[in-house]
C-alpha positions as CSV (number, residue, x, y, z in Angstrom):
1,M,-33.7,32.5,-2.2
2,P,-32.3,32.4,-5.8
3,K,-32.0,29.0,-7.4
4,R,-28.4,27.6,-7.8
5,P,-27.3,26.3,-11.1
6,P,-27.0,22.5,-11.0
7,W,-23.2,22.6,-11.5
8,I,-22.8,24.2,-8.1
9,A,-24.6,21.3,-6.3
10,L,-22.4,18.9,-8.3
11,M,-19.2,20.8,-7.1
12,L,-20.4,20.7,-3.5
13,T,-21.1,17.0,-3.7
14,V,-17.7,16.2,-5.3
15,G,-16.0,18.1,-2.6
16,I,-17.3,15.8,0.2
17,V,-16.8,12.5,-1.5
18,P,-14.0,10.6,0.2
19,A,-10.9,9.7,-1.9
20,Q,-11.1,6.2,-3.4
21,A,-8.7,3.7,-1.7
22,E,-6.0,2.4,-4.0
23,T,-4.1,-0.8,-4.5
24,I,-0.4,-0.1,-4.8
25,Q,1.8,-2.9,-6.2
26,V,5.4,-3.6,-5.0
27,T,7.2,-6.1,-7.3
28,I,9.8,-8.5,-5.9
29,D,12.2,-9.7,-8.5
30,K,15.7,-11.1,-7.9
31,L,15.6,-10.1,-4.2
32,V,14.7,-6.5,-5.0
33,L,11.6,-4.6,-3.9
34,S,10.4,-2.1,-6.5
35,P,9.6,0.5,-5.5
36,A,11.4,0.2,-2.2
37,T,9.5,3.2,-0.8
38,V,5.8,3.7,-1.2
39,E,3.6,6.6,-0.3
40,A,0.1,5.6,0.5
41,K,-3.0,6.5,2.6
42,V,-4.8,4.7,5.4
43,G,-7.3,2.4,3.6
44,D,-5.0,1.7,0.7
45,T,-3.9,-1.8,0.0
46,I,-0.3,-2.8,-0.7
47,E,0.0,-5.8,-3.0
48,W,3.4,-7.5,-3.1
49,V,3.9,-9.4,-6.4
50,N,6.6,-12.1,-6.0
51,K,8.3,-13.0,-9.3
52,D,11.1,-15.0,-7.5
53,V,11.1,-18.8,-7.3
54,F,11.2,-18.7,-3.5
55,A,9.0,-17.2,-0.7
56,H,9.5,-13.8,0.8
57,T,7.8,-11.9,3.7
58,A,7.0,-8.3,4.4
59,T,7.7,-8.2,8.1
60,V,7.4,-5.3,10.6
61,K,9.3,-6.4,13.7
62,G,6.9,-6.8,16.6
63,D,3.9,-5.9,14.5
64,W,2.7,-7.7,11.3
65,E,4.0,-10.1,8.7
66,V,2.7,-10.9,5.2
67,M,3.9,-14.2,3.7
68,I,4.4,-13.9,-0.1
69,P,4.6,-17.3,-1.8
70,P,6.9,-17.9,-4.8
71,K,5.4,-16.7,-8.1
72,K,2.3,-15.4,-6.3
73,S,1.1,-12.2,-4.6
74,A,-0.2,-11.2,-1.1
75,S,-1.6,-8.0,0.2
76,L,-2.3,-5.9,3.3
77,T,-4.7,-3.0,3.8
78,L,-3.1,-0.1,5.7
79,K,-4.9,0.7,8.9
80,A,-2.7,3.4,10.6
81,A,-0.8,6.5,9.5
82,G,2.9,6.9,9.9
83,P,6.2,5.6,8.5
84,V,6.6,1.8,8.4
85,D,9.9,0.0,7.8
86,Y,9.6,-3.6,6.8
87,F,12.0,-6.4,5.6
88,C,12.0,-10.0,4.4
89,R,12.5,-12.4,7.3
90,F,14.2,-14.8,4.9
91,H,16.4,-12.2,3.2
92,P,17.0,-9.4,5.8
93,N,18.9,-7.3,3.2
94,M,15.5,-6.8,1.4
95,K,14.1,-3.7,3.0
96,G,11.1,-1.5,2.2
97,R,9.4,1.6,3.6
98,L,5.7,2.6,3.6
99,V,4.9,6.2,4.2
100,V,1.3,6.2,5.2
101,A,-0.7,9.4,5.3
102,P,-4.1,9.7,7.2
């Protein structure tokens, strides 16, 4: 059997390495989520950074809620694929969407 050049083994190894999980920031400033829609993958972490002087939540009705204190941040690691609509329980007009790929 002919010997393979080392770069072929490297390419094969790179092809099977799982993608690195990311942390995606959503900024809250003056009652606005930015970005309002986030595309992410299962295993990624969403970090909400609250620049307002009052608390907010990221709430999915009947599922989960993340409390985001004033001038602080809070995060959640995504565990399931699919679209997720969330809102702030204190300010229901604040709405966001997570589009989570497997």
